[in-house]
C-alpha positions in Angstrom: -19.9 20.9 0.5 -17.7 22.9 2.8 -17.0 20.5 5.7 -15.9 23.4 7.9 -19.4 24.7 7.9 -20.8 21.3 9.0 -18.3 20.0 11.6 -19.2 21.5 14.9 -22.9 22.0 14.1 -25.7 20.3 15.9 -27.5 17.4 14.0 -30.9 19.2 13.8 -29.2 22.1 11.9 -27.4 19.9 9.3 -29.5 16.8 8.9 -32.1 18.5 6.7 -29.3 19.4 4.3 -28.2 15.8 3.9 -31.6 14.3 3.4 -33.2 11.2 4.9 -30.9 9.1 7.0 -30.4 5.6 5.7 -28.9 3.9 8.8 -27.8 4.8 12.3 -25.0 3.0 14.1 -24.4 3.4 17.8 -20.7 3.9 18.5 -19.2 2.7 21.8 -16.6 4.6 23.8 -13.2 4.2 22.2 -14.5 2.6 19.0 -14.0 5.6 16.6 -11.3 8.2 16.7 -13.5 11.1 15.7 -15.9 10.4 18.6 -13.8 8.8 21.3 -16.5 9.3 23.9 -19.0 7.4 21.7 -22.1 8.7 19.8 -23.6 7.8 16.5 -22.7 7.5 12.9 -25.5 8.3 10.5 -25.4 7.3 6.9 -26.9 9.3 4.0 -26.9 9.2 0.2 -25.8 12.7 -0.7 -25.3 14.0 -4.2 -24.2 10.5 -5.5 -21.9 9.9 -2.5 -22.3 7.6 0.4 -21.8 10.0 3.4 -21.3 9.0 7.0 -21.5 11.7 9.6 -20.1 11.2 13.1 -22.1 12.7 15.9 -20.7 12.9 19.4 -22.8 12.4 22.5 -23.8 16.0 22.4 -25.4 15.4 18.9 -22.8 17.7 17.3 -21.0 16.7 14.0 -17.4 15.7 14.8 -16.4 14.1 11.4 -17.5 13.1 8.0 -16.5 10.3 5.5 -17.3 10.4 1.8 -17.3 7.2 -0.3 -17.9 6.6 -4.0 -15.3 9.2 -5.2 -13.9 6.8 -7.8 -16.2 8.2 -10.4 -13.9 11.3 -10.5 -10.8 9.2 -11.2 -8.7 11.2 -8.7 -5.3 10.0 -7.8 -3.0 11.0 -4.9 -1.6 13.9 -7.0 -5.1 15.4 -7.0 -5.3 15.8 -3.2 -5.2 19.6 -3.3 -8.2 19.7 -5.6 -10.1 17.1 -3.6 -9.8 19.0 -0.3 -10.5 22.3 -2.1 -13.9 20.9 -3.2 -14.6 20.3 0.5 -13.6 23.8 1.5 -10.1 23.0 2.9 -7.0 24.5 1.3 -4.2 22.0 2.2 -0.8 23.8 2.2 1.5 21.0 3.4 2.5 17.5 2.4 0.8 14.6 4.2 2.5 13.1 7.3 0.9 9.7 6.8 1.6 7.7 3.6 1.1 4.2 2.5 0.5 2.5 -0.9 -3.3 3.1 -0.5 -3.6 6.1 2.0 -2.4 9.6 2.5 -3.2 11.6 5.6 -2.6 14.6 7.7 -2.7 13.8 11.4 -3.4 17.4 12.5 -4.0 19.9 9.8 -5.3 23.1 11.4 -7.2 21.0 14.0 -8.5 18.4 11.5 -7.5 14.9 10.6 -7.6 14.5 6.9 -7.2 11.3 4.8 -7.8 10.0 1.3 -7.7 6.3 0.4 -7.5 4.5 -2.9 -9.8 1.8 -4.0 -6.6 -0.4 -4.6 -2.9 0.0 -4.9 -2.2 2.4 -7.8 -6.0 2.9 -8.1 -8.2 5.9 -7.7 -9.4 7.7 -4.6 -12.6 6.2 -3.2 -12.8 7.5 0.4 -12.2 10.9 1.9 -12.3 11.4 5.7 -12.3 14.6 7.7 -12.7 14.9 11.5 -11.8 17.2 14.3 -8.6 16.2 16.2 -9.5 15.4 19.8 -8.3 18.1 22.1 
């Protein structure tokens, strides 16, 4: 899935692609960085992943989070391949690092992060969202 083709699109245009929504969470103002004005997070089971999609108040996709990536056994050194699978060619090193997370605070207008399932583990969560302007 190329996230650049999904982020910025209205929910009615993308939701049929994800399948049936499993759960909807209402997000209050200031509760989630990807939708600071509030909105909804909708959860889907998509191609073996748990996918959450952040919709702003205008019902437009602002961010996405993929879980259940541990089946691929990716580690931090695989970040280029991981983002390439999502249609993003990362050409710089991360500016956020910790023992369980790597991230890019503003890579071409997007916040990107990958998180391990445990210290020295494998990648479980990938997050991409627009950086608030």
